[in-house]
Phi, psi and omega in degrees: 000139179272170179296337179269001180298127181295345175286338183261323186219152175282170180305330180273358178098004177293141180288138172257171189302321183294340179291346179262014178060035174267120183291134179232148182282155172083169180251115180284163172286186186304319184251359184051052184210163178299337179287357171288341175284122185306132177092344183275135179226153182229137176226153181230148158237123184246127182244111179228119180201145173077177180193182179082196183298152180294131169230107185301129182092348181244311180154190002295148178254120177218080186204190180164194182224136170248134177240131177239119179261119180285341178220165171303155187308315183292348182246010186294340178283344180279122184294156169242147175299144185204159172215166180220141178223132177241121183286321181228357171076015186273327185280153177270135180213107180284162176079006185284330184295318180289330175296314180293329182281319188249344183072025182203165172203165174223181182074166182289164172255136173239148176227135184207202176274165188304318187273002178244007185299315180294324180295319180291328174298310180294324179296326177297318179294319177299318181294317179298322180293341177270313188271335182212064187300330181298336182294335183248004183296319185228025181212157176279162176238121180232070183290156176274125173230134185233165183211154160223159192271123179246020186290353176280334180244345188237148173286074188294330180276000174278347176051061185275347177281133182239171175300324179296325179291323176297312180299322180296317178296319180292316179296328184271002182298135184216159172270189180083200181290139180231160180286161175225168176093226185278068179222153177058217179298341181275003189302321184256023188264154181230138173222133179055032180077010177245158171294128185233214178141240187261136178216157183206158177195167176213160176217143172274127183246126179264133178210118178050054176066017175234153181249138177230160180253134175239123181236147182226141172230136179230149165244109193256133183203064189201168165094139172272150181305320184296341183263001184294126184228134176233124178053039178083354179265128182278087188267347185307311182296340183273347187276139185290144169276175014276163175289171185293333181241132176273165178096201183294126179299141178277159178298152180285103177207157182165188183198169175213135174254129179236130176246124182245131180231150179206156171257010176289144180291140177264336182228155186301332186278354182284000000 
């Protein structure tokens, strides 16, 4: 693999896990990303500004919006089969009731910080009314919007995410290689005491002599350093401090949003 190989580095040159010669199971798709699933696109708006002590309404700003399109823009009104699972029920996720009722959903998915979740939901509807107005002419819109909390690094009560930022992430959604880490909704996230955020991967799955693509995208914001595990090895206790945040340790709490996409058939007629 070359240094420009998307399995090793993101488009901006950030190292991915495989660049450290850590063996991983399975065969990834071309970009090792959720965008390996045909028709899926991802876009980001990343907001980084200011530093120093918190001043509500001013900063520091470390947040953003992630947009995931399950179909090309012109086909977003066409539903895709879907399901939803919550391990502990703490995170907010709009649009889940219709998924549980019908087993399907349409329109883009957005992921952001906890206090901007409603805005990205509404921003998605505003964007849809601009790019595909016929989709909302005679039907309701119940887009999926998800959140994790970035208030330890971000001025979350300053409400720095705007409708324009949502539209920018949606307009910028693309297939192919995508960024990871401190981008989009993951900009202000922490996992296992490290700076975390947005991550993605894909695997080719063989079933009855046919190949299908499975792609995953996560916004990670959870975990204590001592619990960090790689390839079954409990490496957290061996890793040097200091932790990402100085001062009184915060209580162990957090969350992760995972979006899974596939082109495998869900029903026999597909």
